[in-house]
N, C-alpha and C positions, 0 to 999 in steps of 0.2 A: 523579376525574380533573379536574385543574385546566386546563380548556381555555383560559383566558385567557392563562396563561403560555406555553402551547405556541403559541398564535396570535402572541404577542409575539416569541417566539424565531424562529418561521418568518418573521415580518416582517423581522427583522434578517438572516436568511439571504438574502432577496431583496435587501436593501440591500447586503449583502456581495457578492453576485453582480454587482450593478450596478457597484460599485466595482472589482471584479476585472477586469471587461471594459474598463475604461478603458485598461489597459495594452496589450492587443492593438490597441485603437483607436489608441493613440499610434503603435504599430508600423506600422499601416496608413497613417497620415499621413506617417511618415518615408519609407516606400517608395512613397508616392503611389498606394495601392491603393484601388479603389472599395469594398472591403469595410468601409471605415471607417463607411459609412452603415448597414451591417448591424449593426455593433457598437453604433452610436449608437441604433438602433431597439431593440435588446435592452436597452441601459442604461436607456432611458426606460421601457420596459415593466416591467422589474424594479424600477426606482426608484419608479414609481407604486404598484405593488402593495405594496412594502415600506413606503412612506410611509403608506398606508391602514391596514395591519396594525399599525404601531407608533404610530399617532397617539394611541390610547388606551392608556395604561399600565395593566397589570393591578393591581388592588387587592391581590390575594393573590399574592405572588411565591414562595410556598413550594411545592416539589414534591419528590416522592420518586422511587424507582427507576423506577416505572411511567411517570411523566411524562418522566423523563430519557431512557429508552429510546425512547419514542414520539417525542419531540422530535428525537432524533438520527436515527432511521430516516427520519422524514418530511423532515428537513433534507437528507439525502443524496439522497432521491428528487427533491426540488425542485431541488437543485443539478444533478442529472443531466438533468432535462427542460429547464430554462432554459439550461443550458450547451450543450445540443444545438442550440439555436436558430440560432447563427451558422453552423453547418455546413449546416443546412437552408436558411436564407434565402439564403446565399451560393451555394448549389447545389453545394458541394463534396461533400456527402453528402445527396442529396435524399430518400433513404429514411429515414423517421422511426425505425424500429427500429434500423437501422444507425447512425444519428446518435446515438441514445441509448446504444447499445453503445460507440461510440467515446468518448463523454463519460464514461460510467461507468468505462470502462477508464482514462481520464485521472485522474479524481478519486479512484478507488480505488487508484491507482498500480499498475495491472496492466500496461498497455503492450500488450495484445493489440489488433490492428487489423484492420479489414475492408478497408483500403486496400491496393492492390497497387503504387501509385506515389505516394509521398508528396512527391517532389521537384517535382511539378507544382502543389502547393498554394501559395496566396499566403503570403507571410511572416507576415502577421498571423494566419492560421489555424494555421500551423505553431507560432507562438509560443503561441497559445491552447491547443493540444493539450498542449504541454510544460508550460505554466504551471499547468494543472490538476493535474499531478503534484505540483508544489511546494505548491500550496494544499492538496491532500488529504493530503500526506505527514504533516504534524504534526497535521492535523485542523482543520476549519473551526470547530467548536464550541470547541476549545481557544483559537483566535484570538479568538472572541467573548468568552470568559471573561476575556481579557486587557483588552478595551476596554470592555465593558459594566459599568455600575455595579450589579452584582448581588451582594448580600451574603448570607451564610449558608452553612452546611455542605452544604446540599442541592446546591450546585454540583458537588460531587464525583460525583454521579450522572451528570452530563453527561460528565465526563472519563472515568469508568469505562466508560460506554457507547461512547465513541468511540475511546479509546486502546487499541491492540492489546496483548494479553497476559493472563495469568491473574489478575493483580492490578495495581492502580495505587495508588501512594502519593503523598502530598503531599511535595514536597521541602522546603517551608517551611510554617508554619502556615496562611497565607492561600492559597486556591486561585488568586486572581488573580495573586499574586506567583509562584506555581509556573508558571502559564501564561506569564508574562513571561520567566521563566528559561529555560523550554523553547524558546520562540521566539527568545530571544536567542542561545542555543547554535546553534540551527538556522540562523539568519541568518548568524552568524559563520562557520560551516563552509561555508555556501553561497558567501559572499564569497571565502573562501580558495581554494576550488576554482576559481572563475571566474578569479581572478588567476593561479593555476598553469596553467590551460589557455591563458590569453592569453600567458603566458611561452613556451608551446610553439607560438606562432604560430597558434593557432586563432582564426578570425574571431570577433568579439564576439557576433554573433547565434548562431553555433554554440556558443560557450562558455556563453551563457545557457541555451539550450535543453538542452544536454547536462547542465549542472549541475542544472537543474530536474528532469531525469529521474533522475539519480543521487541527488540529495538526497531526493527523494520516493520513491526506489527504484521508479520507474515504468517508464522504458525506451522511451518513444516516440522513435524516431529521426527525424532530419530528412533522412537519406540512405537510399536504398533498401537499402544494405548495412549499415545500422545504424552500427557503429563501425569497420567493416572498412577503410575508406579513410583513416582517420586514422593519424598516426604512432605508433610504439611508445610514445613518451613520453606522448602524450595517452591512449593505451589504458591504460597503467600508472597514470597519475594518476586516471583515471576508475575503474579497478578498485579502487584503494586507497580512494577516497572512497565507493564503493558499500559496501565492507566496513565503513568507519567509520560510515556512516549506519545500518548494521544493528546497531550496538551500543546497548544500553540507555542512554538519555540520562542516567540517574541516575549512571552511571559518570563521565561528563564533569562532571557537577555536583560529584561528590566530588573530582575533580581540581581544579576551580575553588576549592573550599573548602579546598584544601591538605590533603586527606586521601587521599594516594595509596595508602597501605597498605590502607585500607578499599576503595578502588576496585579494586585489584589482587586482592582477595580475592573479587571477584564470580565465583561459580562458573559462572553462565550464560555470562559473557563468555569464561571460560577454555575451556569446552566449545565455544563458538562458534568461537573462533580455532583450537582443536584440530581441529575438523571441517573447517574450510577448509584447514588445512595438510595434513592426511592425504588429503583428497580431491584437492587440487592435485598432490601427489606421485604418488598412484596414477594419475591421469589422464595426467600427464606421461610416465610409464613406457610407457603404451600408445600414445601419439600421437607420440612422438619421431621414429619412423621416417617418419611422414607429413610432418613439417615439416623434417626433415633436420638439425636442431640442437636440443640440450637447451634452450637459451635461448629460442628461438622457441616451442617446445612448452610450456615453463614459463609463458611470458607468456599464451598462449592458454588454457592450463588454469586459471591463476589467475583470469584475467578471467571465464571462463565460470562457474567455481565461485562467485566473488564475486557475479556477476550473478544466478545462479540461487538461491543460498541466501538472498540478500537480497531475492529476488523482484523484481529490477529488470527483467531481460529484455533488456539490451543484448547484442549479439553482435559478435565480431571475426572470426568464421569460421562456416562452416556445420557446427556440431557434430553435426548429424543424420547426417553422413557418417563420423563417428568409429566405431571398433569398438564392439562391444556393451557391454563392461564400462564404458567411460567414459560411454556413453549411459545405462546403468542407474544409475550413480552420480549423474548429473545429475537423473534422474527422482526418485531417493530424496531428493536435496537440495530438490526442489520441495516435498516434504512437511515437511521439517525447518523451513525458514523461518529468519528472523532472530531477534533477541532480543526479549523483551517490552519495551515502552517505547521501541521504535525506530520508524522509519518503514517497516520491512519487514513482509511478510505471512507466510503459512504457519502451521503449527501452533504454532511458537515453540519455541526451544531449552529454555526453562524448563519447558514442559509435558512435553517428552520426558524431561528429567531427572527430573521428579516421577514419570512413568510407569515409567521404568527402576528408580528407587529403590523404587517401590511393588511391582514384581515381586520385587526382592531381599528386601524386607521380608516378603512372603508366603512366599517359599521358606524364609527363616530361621524364620518362625513355624511352618512345618510341622515343622522339625527341633527347634525349641525352643518348643513351644506355650505354655509358662508365662511366657516372657519378654515383657515389654511393650516394644515398639520404636516409635520415632517417626521419621518422615522428616525429614531436615534439609536445608536449603539455605542456603548462606552462613553455616553455623554456627548457624542459627536453626531452631527446630522449625516445620515446615509444618503449619498448622492443618488439622484434618479438613475444614473447610468448603472450603478451597482444593483439597484432594485430591479431594473430592466434585465440585466444579465442573469440575475437569480431566477426570474420568471421564465426567461428563455431556456435556461439550463434545465429547469424542472420539466418544461414541456418536452424537450429533447430526451430527457432522462426517461420519462414514463412511456414515450413512444417507442424508444429502443427496447425498454424493458418488456413491454407487452409483445412487441414483434419477436423478441428473442424467445419468450415463453412459447409463442405460437410455433416458431421454427423447430425447437427441440421436441415439441409434442409429436413430431413425425415419428419418433422412436416408440411412441405408444406407451411411455412410462406414465405413472400416476401424476395427478396435478400437484400434490404436495411436493413430490420430488422435483418436478419441472420448475415450479414457482420458486422454491428455495434454492435450486441449483443456479438459476439466473440471479437471484438475490445474492447468493454467496459469491458468485464470480464477478458480477457487475459492481458490487460494493466492495470487492476485494477482501472477502471475509475468510473463506475456506470451506468449512463444513456447513451443510444445510440440514434438512430434515428428511425423513423417509429413507430412500435408498442411498442418499448422499449425506446421511447423518454422520455423527462422530465415529461410528464403527463401520461406515461404508466408504465408498470412494467413487470417483467419477469415471472409472473404467467401464461402467455399464453403458455409456453412451456410444453411438456410432461415430465414425470419423467426422461426418457432417455436423452433428450436434457438438462434438468436441471442438470443432473449428469455430462454431458460433459462440460457444462459451469462452474460447480463447480471445476472440475479438472483443467480447464483453469485458474481459479482464483488462485488456489494453485500453478500451474506451473508458472504463471506470477509473483506472489509475491516471490517465491523462485528462480526465474530466471532459470527455466526449469530443470537444471541438478540434483539438489538434489532429485527431484521427479522421474526423469527418471532412476536414478541409483538404485532405489528400484526394478526395473524390470529386472536387469541384474543378471544372475545366479552367476557370479564370485563375486558379492558383498557379498554374504552370505557364501562364502567359508572361511575356516580357513587356513591361510598361515603360 
C-alpha cells in the first residue's frame, strides 16, 4: 500500500472542498447572510488540513487498483463529513447523522432529504446543497485528474473506481486530456441548460440550483413541491436535460469528433431511449384520466420517467397517487438506472443488456451445446472478465439491498416505505414511495437507519467495491 500517495490525494480533496465552499460563501455575501462566517470557518479548516497533507509531495507516485479504490472511497467519506459542517455550524441541520446524510445525498447525486421545509433555508445553504450535486455528478477525482500534474497509466485506477458503469475507457491516450474533455462537455451542457431556463423566465438562483440538480442527476429541490410550481416549459427543459445527462458521455465525444454514425450505433443509448419512450407511453395511458388531457399527462409521465431512470429525483406531481401500474413501472426504473459513463446512478443499462444477452446465450447453449457463442455489445465481443464482473456486481448488489431493507425494518415502518427507501438511496434516486414519497422525506428514520441509508448512497455511487475494500484486512498490508 502506497500510503504517501493516498495521503497526498486526500490532501487535495481537502483543498478542493475549501475551494468549492467559496461559491456558497459568495452567495451568502450577495444575499447579506450571516452564514458567510460559517463557510469561511469551514474553508479555513479544510484549507489548513489540505495544506499540511500536500506540503510534502510523495516520492513514489505509482499506485494500482488497491490504492485507487481506497483513495476514492476515503475521498468521498472526507467530502461527506467536511461538507456537512456548514449544515451543523449554521444550525440548519444540527444533528450530525442527519447532516452527513444530507451531504452524502448531495455529493452522491441522490437527492433524498431529511428536511421537511427547504424554503426556510438560507440561500447560501440551498446553493451548497445543489452545488454538491454538480460537484459529485462527474466525480471529484476526475476533476483532480484534470488539474493535478500526475503522470502515468495508474491514473486510470482512480477514474475506474469513481466513474459509474461496468467499464471505463480513455477517450484519448492521456487520462488528463480525457478528464478535461469530460468536464468540458459537462460544463457546456450545464451552461446551455441555465440559458434555456433563463429564457423561460426562471430566476437566476433557481436556474443555477435546478441545473446543478439535473446535470448531476441529483434532484435537491429549492421548493417544497420540487418542480411542481414551475411552468410547463421549465419542466420540459429540465426533463429533457435530465435525460441527456443520463447518456454515456462517450456518445457526445463521438459527435464532437464528427463520428455521428459510430455514436448512433451505441446499443446502450438506443436501449436507454427505448426504455424511456416505452415507459412514458405506458404511464401516459394510465394517468390521462387523472389530468384530463393527453398533453398534460404526457408531460408529467415523461418528466417522472426521465427523473427516475436518470436517478435525479425531481417531481412535478405526487406520483405516489398514481395507479399501481405506473408506480410499479417507476420502481422498476429505479433499478434500471442511466447509462454507464453518465452522471446517473442505478444498475446501468449496459449491465442489464449484458445480463439479458447472457440469459439468451445460456438458453441457446442448452439447445445447441456444441456451438461457441460470444456476447456482443456495439458489434464488439464482450470479454469474459466484463461478464464476470457484472455477475459479481449483481450478487453483491442484491445481498446489500436485502440486508439494508432488513436493517431499517427495525424502525417498524411499512414494507413499501422500507423497500423504496433503500431503492431510492442505493440507486441514488431521491424519492421513493409511501412515507418517503415525493411529498415525504427521510426524517422519519432513526439515526441507525439513517446511517444505513447513508452507507447505501455511498456504496451505490461508488458501485459497491471501493467501499467494501476498506473493510478487508489485506487492503492495508504492505506488500
